[in-house]
CHARMM internal coordinates of N, CA and C (Angstrom, degrees):
IC EDIT
DIST 1 N 1 CA 1.4996
DIST 1 CA 1 C 1.4282
ANGL 1 N 1 CA 1 C 115.26
DIST 1 C 2 N 1.3608
ANGL 1 CA 1 C 2 N 115.79
DIHE 1 N 1 CA 1 C 2 N -31.92
DIST 2 N 2 CA 1.4509
ANGL 1 C 2 N 2 CA 117.92
DIHE 1 CA 1 C 2 N 2 CA 178.30
DIST 2 CA 2 C 1.4176
ANGL 2 N 2 CA 2 C 115.54
DIHE 1 C 2 N 2 CA 2 C -58.50
DIST 2 C 3 N 1.3733
ANGL 2 CA 2 C 3 N 112.79
DIHE 2 N 2 CA 2 C 3 N -42.38
DIST 3 N 3 CA 1.4294
ANGL 2 C 3 N 3 CA 121.01
DIHE 2 CA 2 C 3 N 3 CA -173.75
DIST 3 CA 3 C 1.6084
ANGL 3 N 3 CA 3 C 107.98
DIHE 2 C 3 N 3 CA 3 C -71.46
DIST 3 C 4 N 1.2549
ANGL 3 CA 3 C 4 N 119.43
DIHE 3 N 3 CA 3 C 4 N -38.05
DIST 4 N 4 CA 1.3783
ANGL 3 C 4 N 4 CA 126.29
DIHE 3 CA 3 C 4 N 4 CA 178.61
DIST 4 CA 4 C 1.5547
ANGL 4 N 4 CA 4 C 116.10
DIHE 3 C 4 N 4 CA 4 C -64.08
DIST 4 C 5 N 1.3981
ANGL 4 CA 4 C 5 N 112.72
DIHE 4 N 4 CA 4 C 5 N -41.83
DIST 5 N 5 CA 1.3657
ANGL 4 C 5 N 5 CA 120.54
DIHE 4 CA 4 C 5 N 5 CA 175.28
DIST 5 CA 5 C 1.4870
ANGL 5 N 5 CA 5 C 113.82
DIHE 4 C 5 N 5 CA 5 C -62.47
DIST 5 C 6 N 1.3311
ANGL 5 CA 5 C 6 N 109.99
DIHE 5 N 5 CA 5 C 6 N -41.23
DIST 6 N 6 CA 1.5757
ANGL 5 C 6 N 6 CA 118.73
DIHE 5 CA 5 C 6 N 6 CA 174.32
DIST 6 CA 6 C 1.5037
ANGL 6 N 6 CA 6 C 110.84
DIHE 5 C 6 N 6 CA 6 C -56.36
DIST 6 C 7 N 1.3357
ANGL 6 CA 6 C 7 N 115.28
DIHE 6 N 6 CA 6 C 7 N -47.93
DIST 7 N 7 CA 1.4312
ANGL 6 C 7 N 7 CA 119.37
DIHE 6 CA 6 C 7 N 7 CA -171.95
DIST 7 CA 7 C 1.5764
ANGL 7 N 7 CA 7 C 103.53
DIHE 6 C 7 N 7 CA 7 C -67.86
DIST 7 C 8 N 1.2163
ANGL 7 CA 7 C 8 N 119.38
DIHE 7 N 7 CA 7 C 8 N -47.45
DIST 8 N 8 CA 1.5450
ANGL 7 C 8 N 8 CA 123.05
DIHE 7 CA 7 C 8 N 8 CA 177.53
DIST 8 CA 8 C 1.5161
ANGL 8 N 8 CA 8 C 117.26
DIHE 7 C 8 N 8 CA 8 C -58.15
DIST 8 C 9 N 1.3575
ANGL 8 CA 8 C 9 N 112.51
DIHE 8 N 8 CA 8 C 9 N -35.95
DIST 9 N 9 CA 1.4463
ANGL 8 C 9 N 9 CA 122.13
DIHE 8 CA 8 C 9 N 9 CA 168.70
DIST 9 CA 9 C 1.5771
ANGL 9 N 9 CA 9 C 112.90
DIHE 8 C 9 N 9 CA 9 C -60.67
DIST 9 C 10 N 1.3337
ANGL 9 CA 9 C 10 N 112.34
DIHE 9 N 9 CA 9 C 10 N -49.87
DIST 10 N 10 CA 1.4933
ANGL 9 C 10 N 10 CA 121.37
DIHE 9 CA 9 C 10 N 10 CA -174.86
DIST 10 CA 10 C 1.6708
ANGL 10 N 10 CA 10 C 102.30
DIHE 9 C 10 N 10 CA 10 C -62.65
DIST 10 C 11 N 1.1349
ANGL 10 CA 10 C 11 N 114.43
DIHE 10 N 10 CA 10 C 11 N -44.40
DIST 11 N 11 CA 1.5647
ANGL 10 C 11 N 11 CA 118.49
DIHE 10 CA 10 C 11 N 11 CA -176.17
DIST 11 CA 11 C 1.5663
ANGL 11 N 11 CA 11 C 111.28
DIHE 10 C 11 N 11 CA 11 C -61.61
DIST 11 C 12 N 1.4194
ANGL 11 CA 11 C 12 N 110.46
DIHE 11 N 11 CA 11 C 12 N -40.76
DIST 12 N 12 CA 1.4503
ANGL 11 C 12 N 12 CA 112.50
DIHE 11 CA 11 C 12 N 12 CA 174.73
DIST 12 CA 12 C 1.3990
ANGL 12 N 12 CA 12 C 114.89
DIHE 11 C 12 N 12 CA 12 C -65.51
DIST 12 C 13 N 1.4085
ANGL 12 CA 12 C 13 N 115.53
DIHE 12 N 12 CA 12 C 13 N -43.00
DIST 13 N 13 CA 1.3975
ANGL 12 C 13 N 13 CA 120.59
DIHE 12 CA 12 C 13 N 13 CA -179.37
DIST 13 CA 13 C 1.5132
ANGL 13 N 13 CA 13 C 109.44
DIHE 12 C 13 N 13 CA 13 C -60.54
DIST 13 C 14 N 1.3168
ANGL 13 CA 13 C 14 N 119.40
DIHE 13 N 13 CA 13 C 14 N -44.83
DIST 14 N 14 CA 1.3746
ANGL 13 C 14 N 14 CA 120.13
DIHE 13 CA 13 C 14 N 14 CA 177.57
DIST 14 CA 14 C 1.5223
ANGL 14 N 14 CA 14 C 119.50
DIHE 13 C 14 N 14 CA 14 C -67.77
DIST 14 C 15 N 1.3864
ANGL 14 CA 14 C 15 N 112.02
DIHE 14 N 14 CA 14 C 15 N -24.97
DIST 15 N 15 CA 1.5140
ANGL 14 C 15 N 15 CA 118.26
DIHE 14 CA 14 C 15 N 15 CA 169.88
DIST 15 CA 15 C 1.4618
ANGL 15 N 15 CA 15 C 114.71
DIHE 14 C 15 N 15 CA 15 C -67.74
DIST 15 C 16 N 1.2457
ANGL 15 CA 15 C 16 N 114.42
DIHE 15 N 15 CA 15 C 16 N -18.08
DIST 16 N 16 CA 1.5118
ANGL 15 C 16 N 16 CA 125.51
DIHE 15 CA 15 C 16 N 16 CA -179.60
DIST 16 CA 16 C 1.3510
ANGL 16 N 16 CA 16 C 116.46
DIHE 15 C 16 N 16 CA 16 C -87.24
DIST 16 C 17 N 1.5070
ANGL 16 CA 16 C 17 N 115.13
DIHE 16 N 16 CA 16 C 17 N -38.38
DIST 17 N 17 CA 1.4573
ANGL 16 C 17 N 17 CA 123.52
DIHE 16 CA 16 C 17 N 17 CA -175.23
DIST 17 CA 17 C 1.5641
ANGL 17 N 17 CA 17 C 114.98
DIHE 16 C 17 N 17 CA 17 C -92.71
DIST 17 C 18 N 1.3610
ANGL 17 CA 17 C 18 N 111.77
DIHE 17 N 17 CA 17 C 18 N -43.13
DIST 18 N 18 CA 1.4561
ANGL 17 C 18 N 18 CA 117.77
DIHE 17 CA 17 C 18 N 18 CA -175.02
DIST 18 CA 18 C 1.6158
ANGL 18 N 18 CA 18 C 113.37
DIHE 17 C 18 N 18 CA 18 C -57.89
DIST 18 C 19 N 1.3808
ANGL 18 CA 18 C 19 N 114.82
DIHE 18 N 18 CA 18 C 19 N -48.72
DIST 19 N 19 CA 1.4395
ANGL 18 C 19 N 19 CA 113.66
DIHE 18 CA 18 C 19 N 19 CA -179.92
DIST 19 CA 19 C 1.5927
ANGL 19 N 19 CA 19 C 115.44
DIHE 18 C 19 N 19 CA 19 C -65.40
DIST 19 C 20 N 1.2747
ANGL 19 CA 19 C 20 N 119.91
DIHE 19 N 19 CA 19 C 20 N -19.20
DIST 20 N 20 CA 1.4689
ANGL 19 C 20 N 20 CA 124.51
DIHE 19 CA 19 C 20 N 20 CA 171.78
DIST 20 CA 20 C 1.5069
ANGL 20 N 20 CA 20 C 112.10
DIHE 19 C 20 N 20 CA 20 C -70.48
DIST 20 C 21 N 1.2788
ANGL 20 CA 20 C 21 N 117.54
DIHE 20 N 20 CA 20 C 21 N -39.21
DIST 21 N 21 CA 1.4354
ANGL 20 C 21 N 21 CA 127.58
DIHE 20 CA 20 C 21 N 21 CA 177.09
DIST 21 CA 21 C 1.7120
ANGL 21 N 21 CA 21 C 107.86
DIHE 20 C 21 N 21 CA 21 C -67.76
DIST 21 C 22 N 1.3201
ANGL 21 CA 21 C 22 N 111.18
DIHE 21 N 21 CA 21 C 22 N -43.92
DIST 22 N 22 CA 1.4377
ANGL 21 C 22 N 22 CA 114.14
DIHE 21 CA 21 C 22 N 22 CA -175.37
DIST 22 CA 22 C 1.5943
ANGL 22 N 22 CA 22 C 109.19
DIHE 21 C 22 N 22 CA 22 C -71.77
DIST 22 C 23 N 1.2853
ANGL 22 CA 22 C 23 N 115.12
DIHE 22 N 22 CA 22 C 23 N -31.05
DIST 23 N 23 CA 1.4165
ANGL 22 C 23 N 23 CA 117.87
DIHE 22 CA 22 C 23 N 23 CA 173.85
DIST 23 CA 23 C 1.4842
ANGL 23 N 23 CA 23 C 114.06
DIHE 22 C 23 N 23 CA 23 C -69.50
DIST 23 C 24 N 1.3849
ANGL 23 CA 23 C 24 N 116.29
DIHE 23 N 23 CA 23 C 24 N -37.36
DIST 24 N 24 CA 1.5121
ANGL 23 C 24 N 24 CA 123.83
DIHE 23 CA 23 C 24 N 24 CA 173.75
DIST 24 CA 24 C 1.4783
ANGL 24 N 24 CA 24 C 109.04
DIHE 23 C 24 N 24 CA 24 C -53.86
DIST 24 C 25 N 1.2641
ANGL 24 CA 24 C 25 N 118.76
DIHE 24 N 24 CA 24 C 25 N -41.01
DIST 25 N 25 CA 1.4622
ANGL 24 C 25 N 25 CA 126.16
DIHE 24 CA 24 C 25 N 25 CA -178.18
DIST 25 CA 25 C 1.4078
ANGL 25 N 25 CA 25 C 114.53
DIHE 24 C 25 N 25 CA 25 C -87.37
DIST 25 C 26 N 1.3725
ANGL 25 CA 25 C 26 N 125.73
DIHE 25 N 25 CA 25 C 26 N -1.87
DIST 26 N 26 CA 1.3340
ANGL 25 C 26 N 26 CA 130.46
DIHE 25 CA 25 C 26 N 26 CA 171.23
DIST 26 CA 26 C 1.5711
ANGL 26 N 26 CA 26 C 111.33
DIHE 25 C 26 N 26 CA 26 C 80.99
DIST 26 C 27 N 1.2998
ANGL 26 CA 26 C 27 N 119.23
DIHE 26 N 26 CA 26 C 27 N 22.12
DIST 27 N 27 CA 1.4445
ANGL 26 C 27 N 27 CA 123.30
DIHE 26 CA 26 C 27 N 27 CA 179.45
DIST 27 CA 27 C 1.5103
ANGL 27 N 27 CA 27 C 113.45
DIHE 26 C 27 N 27 CA 27 C -84.64
DIST 27 C 28 N 1.3174
ANGL 27 CA 27 C 28 N 117.70
DIHE 27 N 27 CA 27 C 28 N -36.64
DIST 28 N 28 CA 1.4714
ANGL 27 C 28 N 28 CA 121.05
DIHE 27 CA 27 C 28 N 28 CA 178.89
DIST 28 CA 28 C 1.5973
ANGL 28 N 28 CA 28 C 113.62
DIHE 27 C 28 N 28 CA 28 C -129.07
DIST 28 C 29 N 1.2540
ANGL 28 CA 28 C 29 N 115.10
DIHE 28 N 28 CA 28 C 29 N 161.21
DIST 29 N 29 CA 1.5572
ANGL 28 C 29 N 29 CA 117.71
DIHE 28 CA 28 C 29 N 29 CA -172.14
DIST 29 CA 29 C 1.4836
ANGL 29 N 29 CA 29 C 106.31
DIHE 28 C 29 N 29 CA 29 C -86.83
DIST 29 C 30 N 1.3106
ANGL 29 CA 29 C 30 N 105.31
DIHE 29 N 29 CA 29 C 30 N 174.23
DIST 30 N 30 CA 1.5758
ANGL 29 C 30 N 30 CA 121.48
DIHE 29 CA 29 C 30 N 30 CA -175.13
DIST 30 CA 30 C 1.5371
ANGL 30 N 30 CA 30 C 110.16
DIHE 29 C 30 N 30 CA 30 C -63.32
DIST 30 C 31 N 1.3783
ANGL 30 CA 30 C 31 N 117.51
DIHE 30 N 30 CA 30 C 31 N -40.91
DIST 31 N 31 CA 1.4778
ANGL 30 C 31 N 31 CA 121.07
DIHE 30 CA 30 C 31 N 31 CA -171.70
DIST 31 CA 31 C 1.5572
ANGL 31 N 31 CA 31 C 106.50
DIHE 30 C 31 N 31 CA 31 C -78.24
DIST 31 C 32 N 1.2071
ANGL 31 CA 31 C 32 N 118.49
DIHE 31 N 31 CA 31 C 32 N -27.44
DIST 32 N 32 CA 1.5626
ANGL 31 C 32 N 32 CA 116.53
DIHE 31 CA 31 C 32 N 32 CA 176.97
DIST 32 CA 32 C 1.5992
ANGL 32 N 32 CA 32 C 106.55
DIHE 31 C 32 N 32 CA 32 C -74.53
DIST 32 C 33 N 1.2378
ANGL 32 CA 32 C 33 N 116.78
DIHE 32 N 32 CA 32 C 33 N -33.04
DIST 33 N 33 CA 1.4256
ANGL 32 C 33 N 33 CA 118.86
DIHE 32 CA 32 C 33 N 33 CA -178.76
DIST 33 CA 33 C 1.5720
ANGL 33 N 33 CA 33 C 109.59
DIHE 32 C 33 N 33 CA 33 C -69.55
DIST 33 C 34 N 1.3315
ANGL 33 CA 33 C 34 N 114.98
DIHE 33 N 33 CA 33 C 34 N -46.37
DIST 34 N 34 CA 1.4063
ANGL 33 C 34 N 34 CA 116.83
DIHE 33 CA 33 C 34 N 34 CA 173.90
DIST 34 CA 34 C 1.5217
ANGL 34 N 34 CA 34 C 118.92
DIHE 33 C 34 N 34 CA 34 C -53.08
DIST 34 C 35 N 1.3832
ANGL 34 CA 34 C 35 N 111.01
DIHE 34 N 34 CA 34 C 35 N -47.32
DIST 35 N 35 CA 1.4986
ANGL 34 C 35 N 35 CA 121.12
DIHE 34 CA 34 C 35 N 35 CA 173.61
DIST 35 CA 35 C 1.4329
ANGL 35 N 35 CA 35 C 115.73
DIHE 34 C 35 N 35 CA 35 C -54.52
DIST 35 C 36 N 1.3476
ANGL 35 CA 35 C 36 N 114.69
DIHE 35 N 35 CA 35 C 36 N -58.11
DIST 36 N 36 CA 1.4874
ANGL 35 C 36 N 36 CA 122.79
DIHE 35 CA 35 C 36 N 36 CA 176.56
DIST 36 CA 36 C 1.4578
ANGL 36 N 36 CA 36 C 113.83
DIHE 35 C 36 N 36 CA 36 C -56.47
DIST 36 C 37 N 1.3358
ANGL 36 CA 36 C 37 N 117.68
DIHE 36 N 36 CA 36 C 37 N -47.93
DIST 37 N 37 CA 1.5986
ANGL 36 C 37 N 37 CA 119.53
DIHE 36 CA 36 C 37 N 37 CA 175.81
DIST 37 CA 37 C 1.4707
ANGL 37 N 37 CA 37 C 110.96
DIHE 36 C 37 N 37 CA 37 C -58.84
DIST 37 C 38 N 1.3050
ANGL 37 CA 37 C 38 N 120.20
DIHE 37 N 37 CA 37 C 38 N -42.58
DIST 38 N 38 CA 1.3757
ANGL 37 C 38 N 38 CA 123.50
DIHE 37 CA 37 C 38 N 38 CA -177.22
DIST 38 CA 38 C 1.6456
ANGL 38 N 38 CA 38 C 111.77
DIHE 37 C 38 N 38 CA 38 C -64.33
DIST 38 C 39 N 1.3967
ANGL 38 CA 38 C 39 N 115.64
DIHE 38 N 38 CA 38 C 39 N -47.07
DIST 39 N 39 CA 1.4398
ANGL 38 C 39 N 39 CA 118.16
DIHE 38 CA 38 C 39 N 39 CA 177.37
DIST 39 CA 39 C 1.4851
ANGL 39 N 39 CA 39 C 110.13
DIHE 38 C 39 N 39 CA 39 C -68.18
DIST 39 C 40 N 1.3445
ANGL 39 CA 39 C 40 N 118.44
DIHE 39 N 39 CA 39 C 40 N -41.51
DIST 40 N 40 CA 1.5289
ANGL 39 C 40 N 40 CA 118.70
DIHE 39 CA 39 C 40 N 40 CA 177.89
DIST 40 CA 40 C 1.5821
ANGL 40 N 40 CA 40 C 113.07
DIHE 39 C 40 N 40 CA 40 C -58.77
DIST 40 C 41 N 1.3872
ANGL 40 CA 40 C 41 N 111.56
DIHE 40 N 40 CA 40 C 41 N -41.92
DIST 41 N 41 CA 1.4993
ANGL 40 C 41 N 41 CA 111.18
DIHE 40 CA 40 C 41 N 41 CA -175.62
DIST 41 CA 41 C 1.5534
ANGL 41 N 41 CA 41 C 107.25
DIHE 40 C 41 N 41 CA 41 C -71.00
DIST 41 C 42 N 1.2833
ANGL 41 CA 41 C 42 N 119.15
DIHE 41 N 41 CA 41 C 42 N -39.45
DIST 42 N 42 CA 1.4715
ANGL 41 C 42 N 42 CA 120.23
DIHE 41 CA 41 C 42 N 42 CA 176.38
DIST 42 CA 42 C 1.5055
ANGL 42 N 42 CA 42 C 114.41
DIHE 41 C 42 N 42 CA 42 C -57.76
DIST 42 C 43 N 1.3506
ANGL 42 CA 42 C 43 N 113.77
DIHE 42 N 42 CA 42 C 43 N -43.29
DIST 43 N 43 CA 1.4291
ANGL 42 C 43 N 43 CA 119.93
DIHE 42 CA 42 C 43 N 43 CA 179.09
DIST 43 CA 43 C 1.6476
ANGL 43 N 43 CA 43 C 112.55
DIHE 42 C 43 N 43 CA 43 C -68.74
DIST 43 C 44 N 1.2129
ANGL 43 CA 43 C 44 N 112.99
DIHE 43 N 43 CA 43 C 44 N -34.66
DIST 44 N 44 CA 1.5806
ANGL 43 C 44 N 44 CA 121.85
DIHE 43 CA 43 C 44 N 44 CA -177.30
DIST 44 CA 44 C 1.5983
ANGL 44 N 44 CA 44 C 101.78
DIHE 43 C 44 N 44 CA 44 C -70.33
DIST 44 C 45 N 1.3478
ANGL 44 CA 44 C 45 N 117.64
DIHE 44 N 44 CA 44 C 45 N -56.33
DIST 45 N 45 CA 1.4200
ANGL 44 C 45 N 45 CA 117.74
DIHE 44 CA 44 C 45 N 45 CA -174.89
DIST 45 CA 45 C 1.5499
ANGL 45 N 45 CA 45 C 117.32
DIHE 44 C 45 N 45 CA 45 C -61.75
DIST 45 C 46 N 1.3959
ANGL 45 CA 45 C 46 N 112.53
DIHE 45 N 45 CA 45 C 46 N -29.46
DIST 46 N 46 CA 1.5255
ANGL 45 C 46 N 46 CA 117.31
DIHE 45 CA 45 C 46 N 46 CA 178.29
DIST 46 CA 46 C 1.5796
ANGL 46 N 46 CA 46 C 106.24
DIHE 45 C 46 N 46 CA 46 C -77.98
DIST 46 C 47 N 1.2445
ANGL 46 CA 46 C 47 N 121.38
DIHE 46 N 46 CA 46 C 47 N -35.57
DIST 47 N 47 CA 1.4971
ANGL 46 C 47 N 47 CA 117.74
DIHE 46 CA 46 C 47 N 47 CA -171.61
DIST 47 CA 47 C 1.4244
ANGL 47 N 47 CA 47 C 118.93
DIHE 46 C 47 N 47 CA 47 C -94.73
DIST 47 C 48 N 1.3939
ANGL 47 CA 47 C 48 N 114.95
DIHE 47 N 47 CA 47 C 48 N -26.03
DIST 48 N 48 CA 1.5117
ANGL 47 C 48 N 48 CA 116.99
DIHE 47 CA 47 C 48 N 48 CA 179.36
DIST 48 CA 48 C 1.5291
ANGL 48 N 48 CA 48 C 118.97
DIHE 47 C 48 N 48 CA 48 C -65.93
DIST 48 C 49 N 1.5009
ANGL 48 CA 48 C 49 N 119.59
DIHE 48 N 48 CA 48 C 49 N -33.38
DIST 49 N 49 CA 1.3817
ANGL 48 C 49 N 49 CA 116.65
DIHE 48 CA 48 C 49 N 49 CA -179.57
DIST 49 CA 49 C 1.5979
ANGL 49 N 49 CA 49 C 112.69
DIHE 48 C 49 N 49 CA 49 C -58.09
DIST 49 C 50 N 1.3477
ANGL 49 CA 49 C 50 N 115.93
DIHE 49 N 49 CA 49 C 50 N -32.02
DIST 50 N 50 CA 1.4775
ANGL 49 C 50 N 50 CA 125.23
DIHE 49 CA 49 C 50 N 50 CA -170.67
DIST 50 CA 50 C 1.5985
ANGL 50 N 50 CA 50 C 106.49
DIHE 49 C 50 N 50 CA 50 C -59.39
DIST 50 C 51 N 1.3089
ANGL 50 CA 50 C 51 N 116.75
DIHE 50 N 50 CA 50 C 51 N -38.43
DIST 51 N 51 CA 1.5011
ANGL 50 C 51 N 51 CA 115.47
DIHE 50 CA 50 C 51 N 51 CA -172.72
DIST 51 CA 51 C 1.5820
ANGL 51 N 51 CA 51 C 111.00
DIHE 50 C 51 N 51 CA 51 C -111.98
DIST 51 C 52 N 1.2935
ANGL 51 CA 51 C 52 N 117.92
DIHE 51 N 51 CA 51 C 52 N -10.21
DIST 52 N 52 CA 1.5593
ANGL 51 C 52 N 52 CA 123.85
DIHE 51 CA 51 C 52 N 52 CA 175.39
DIST 52 CA 52 C 1.5429
ANGL 52 N 52 CA 52 C 113.49
DIHE 51 C 52 N 52 CA 52 C -92.54
DIST 52 C 53 N 1.4215
ANGL 52 CA 52 C 53 N 116.85
DIHE 52 N 52 CA 52 C 53 N 27.43
DIST 53 N 53 CA 1.3326
ANGL 52 C 53 N 53 CA 114.97
DIHE 52 CA 52 C 53 N 53 CA -177.42
DIST 53 CA 53 C 1.4907
ANGL 53 N 53 CA 53 C 110.88
DIHE 52 C 53 N 53 CA 53 C -73.99
DIST 53 C 54 N 1.2737
ANGL 53 CA 53 C 54 N 121.00
DIHE 53 N 53 CA 53 C 54 N 159.59
DIST 54 N 54 CA 1.5228
ANGL 53 C 54 N 54 CA 124.19
DIHE 53 CA 53 C 54 N 54 CA 175.83
DIST 54 CA 54 C 1.6098
ANGL 54 N 54 CA 54 C 106.59
DIHE 53 C 54 N 54 CA 54 C -127.94
DIST 54 C 55 N 1.3398
ANGL 54 CA 54 C 55 N 99.38
DIHE 54 N 54 CA 54 C 55 N 153.29
DIST 55 N 55 CA 1.4747
ANGL 54 C 55 N 55 CA 107.13
DIHE 54 CA 54 C 55 N 55 CA 174.58
DIST 55 CA 55 C 1.4670
ANGL 55 N 55 CA 55 C 116.38
DIHE 54 C 55 N 55 CA 55 C -83.14
DIST 55 C 56 N 1.2388
ANGL 55 CA 55 C 56 N 117.61
DIHE 55 N 55 CA 55 C 56 N 138.77
DIST 56 N 56 CA 1.4843
ANGL 55 C 56 N 56 CA 122.63
DIHE 55 CA 55 C 56 N 56 CA -173.62
DIST 56 CA 56 C 1.5886
ANGL 56 N 56 CA 56 C 105.67
DIHE 55 C 56 N 56 CA 56 C -91.11
DIST 56 C 57 N 1.2574
ANGL 56 CA 56 C 57 N 113.59
DIHE 56 N 56 CA 56 C 57 N 146.02
DIST 57 N 57 CA 1.5222
ANGL 56 C 57 N 57 CA 120.86
DIHE 56 CA 56 C 57 N 57 CA -177.81
DIST 57 CA 57 C 1.5930
ANGL 57 N 57 CA 57 C 109.45
DIHE 56 C 57 N 57 CA 57 C -71.05
DIST 57 C 58 N 1.2297
ANGL 57 CA 57 C 58 N 116.55
DIHE 57 N 57 CA 57 C 58 N 161.45
DIST 58 N 58 CA 1.3698
ANGL 57 C 58 N 58 CA 122.39
DIHE 57 CA 57 C 58 N 58 CA -177.11
DIST 58 CA 58 C 1.6699
ANGL 58 N 58 CA 58 C 111.87
DIHE 57 C 58 N 58 CA 58 C -64.09
DIST 58 C 59 N 1.3247
ANGL 58 CA 58 C 59 N 118.27
DIHE 58 N 58 CA 58 C 59 N -19.70
DIST 59 N 59 CA 1.4312
ANGL 58 C 59 N 59 CA 118.64
DIHE 58 CA 58 C 59 N 59 CA 177.41
DIST 59 CA 59 C 1.5622
ANGL 59 N 59 CA 59 C 109.53
DIHE 58 C 59 N 59 CA 59 C -109.00
DIST 59 C 60 N 1.3595
ANGL 59 CA 59 C 60 N 121.48
DIHE 59 N 59 CA 59 C 60 N 27.71
DIST 60 N 60 CA 1.4492
ANGL 59 C 60 N 60 CA 123.66
DIHE 59 CA 59 C 60 N 60 CA -177.07
DIST 60 CA 60 C 1.5464
ANGL 60 N 60 CA 60 C 106.84
DIHE 59 C 60 N 60 CA 60 C -65.05
DIST 60 C 61 N 1.2451
ANGL 60 CA 60 C 61 N 120.47
DIHE 60 N 60 CA 60 C 61 N -28.82
DIST 61 N 61 CA 1.5508
ANGL 60 C 61 N 61 CA 116.07
DIHE 60 CA 60 C 61 N 61 CA -174.50
DIST 61 CA 61 C 1.5111
ANGL 61 N 61 CA 61 C 112.00
DIHE 60 C 61 N 61 CA 61 C -78.24
DIST 61 C 62 N 1.3242
ANGL 61 CA 61 C 62 N 117.07
DIHE 61 N 61 CA 61 C 62 N -17.89
DIST 62 N 62 CA 1.4986
ANGL 61 C 62 N 62 CA 117.47
DIHE 61 CA 61 C 62 N 62 CA 175.15
DIST 62 CA 62 C 1.6343
ANGL 62 N 62 CA 62 C 113.54
DIHE 61 C 62 N 62 CA 62 C -93.25
DIST 62 C 63 N 1.3715
ANGL 62 CA 62 C 63 N 117.68
DIHE 62 N 62 CA 62 C 63 N 1.79
DIST 63 N 63 CA 1.4501
ANGL 62 C 63 N 63 CA 114.18
DIHE 62 CA 62 C 63 N 63 CA -177.14
DIST 63 CA 63 C 1.5569
ANGL 63 N 63 CA 63 C 103.47
DIHE 62 C 63 N 63 CA 63 C -95.07
DIST 63 C 64 N 1.3825
ANGL 63 CA 63 C 64 N 113.00
DIHE 63 N 63 CA 63 C 64 N 141.98
DIST 64 N 64 CA 1.4125
ANGL 63 C 64 N 64 CA 126.46
DIHE 63 CA 63 C 64 N 64 CA 177.15
DIST 64 CA 64 C 1.4765
ANGL 64 N 64 CA 64 C 107.95
DIHE 63 C 64 N 64 CA 64 C -111.10
DIST 64 C 65 N 1.3656
ANGL 64 CA 64 C 65 N 114.91
DIHE 64 N 64 CA 64 C 65 N 131.45
DIST 65 N 65 CA 1.3630
ANGL 64 C 65 N 65 CA 120.83
DIHE 64 CA 64 C 65 N 65 CA 175.09
DIST 65 CA 65 C 1.5364
ANGL 65 N 65 CA 65 C 112.23
DIHE 64 C 65 N 65 CA 65 C -113.00
END
COOR INIT
IC SEED 1 N 1 CA 1 C
IC BUILD
């Protein structure tokens, strides 16, 4: 599962970045960039936390933020 979530996360990130570059070169329109960036951002934010988890320290329950 870890590898598949990383791949999904990478696809979401690429779906956010690549349309912006294509727009810069005049290949696609502004509406297509907005839609692709929105979908890519949503995919990236949903998939990334599943593989970017971090281990909490032994005293994490006593720390106040």
